[in-house]
LUMKOLVEX-420656 format. One line per field, with one value per residue: x, y, z of N, C-alpha, C in turn; residue in one letter. Coordinates in steps of 0.02 Angstrom, whole numbers, plus 32768, in hexadecimal, padded with zeros to 4 digits. Layout:
# residues N
n.xx X ...
n.yy Y ...
n.zz Z ...
ca.xx X ...
ca.yy Y ...
ca.zz Z ...
c.xx X ...
c.yy Y ...
c.zz Z ...
aa a ...
***
This chain:
# residues 43
n.xx 82C3 82BA 82F9 8312 8380 8371 83B4 83A9 83CE 844C 84EC 8559 85B5 8559 85A3 8613 85AB 856F 85EE 85FB 8585 857F 85D7 8596 8539 84B7 8503 84F6 84BA 8511 859C 858B 858D 861B 866C 864B 8679 86ED 871B 8773 8748 8753 86A5
n.yy 2745 2753 276B 2789 278B 27AC 27B4 27EA 27D6 27ED 282C 27BE 2727 2698 2631 269D 26DA 2670 263F 26BD 26DE 2653 2674 26C6 26A8 267B 26BE 2746 27FA 285A 281F 27E1 284A 2876 2815 2822 28B3 28AB 2848 281C 281A 2826 285B
n.zz AB3C AA90 AA06 A96C A8CF A832 A7A0 A6EE A656 A649 A62A A64C A662 A68A A6E7 A722 A77A A7C9 A813 A874 A8A3 A90C A95C A9A7 A9D6 AA41 AAAB AB1D AB19 AB0A AB1A AAA3 AA52 AA75 AA4A A9C0 A9B1 A9A6 A947 A8C4 A835 A79E A733
ca.xx 82AF 82D4 8338 8326 8399 8364 83C8 8395 83F8 84A5 8527 8589 85A0 853C 85CF 8624 8587 8561 8610 8609 8547 8591 85FC 858A 84EA 84D9 851C 84D5 84B9 8563 85C5 857F 85B4 8656 8682 864D 868F 8742 8717 8795 8733 8713 8688
ca.yy 276C 272F 279C 2779 27B2 2784 27B6 27CA 27CB 281B 280A 27A4 26CE 268A 261F 26D1 26F7 2651 263B 26E4 26B7 262D 2689 26FF 267B 2643 26F3 2788 2829 2878 27F1 27D8 2899 2881 27EE 2840 28EF 289E 27F9 2835 27FD 2858 2846
ca.zz AAFA AA5B A9E5 A920 A89A A7F8 A76B A6A4 A614 A672 A5E0 A662 A673 A6CD A72A A764 A792 A7FC A849 A88E A8DF A925 A990 A9D1 A9D2 AA94 AADD AB3C AADC AB28 AB1E AA4A AA3E AA82 AA14 A97C A9B5 A9AF A910 A87D A7F7 A772 A6FE
c.xx 82C3 82D0 833D 8334 8382 8380 83C4 83B8 841E 84C8 8570 857E 8577 857B 85F3 85F1 8555 85A2 8601 85AA 8552 85BB 85CE 8525 84ED 84CB 84FF 84E3 8506 858B 85D9 85B1 85D9 8677 8684 865E 86DF 8755 8738 8791 872A 86EB 8667
c.yy 2761 2764 2771 2792 278F 27D0 279A 27F6 2816 27F9 27EA 2749 26C4 2662 2653 26C7 26A4 2646 268F 26EF 2687 2639 26BB 26DD 2662 2699 271E 27C4 2840 285E 27E0 2810 288F 285C 280E 2885 28DE 2861 2833 2815 281D 282B 2870
c.zz AAD5 AA2B A98E A8FF A853 A7C7 A712 A686 A61B A640 A635 A667 A697 A702 A74C A783 A7D9 A833 A873 A8C0 A8F8 A957 A9B2 A9DD AA0E AAB7 AAE7 AB17 AAE3 AB2E AAC2 AA4D AA39 AA55 A9D6 A960 A99E A97E A8D6 A841 A7DF A745 A6BF
aa m i a v a k g r y l r v s p t k i r q v m d l v r g k t v p v a q g i l l h l n k p t
***
């Protein structure tokens, strides 16, 4: 199953989004949720 997330008109820099996406890309959902839960990056 392929999941696609699109963010339009976000008030966050594309560089910051790209860094976070590189962390979770290719991971399973539970692993990605764990990474995002413990990520210390303010938006």
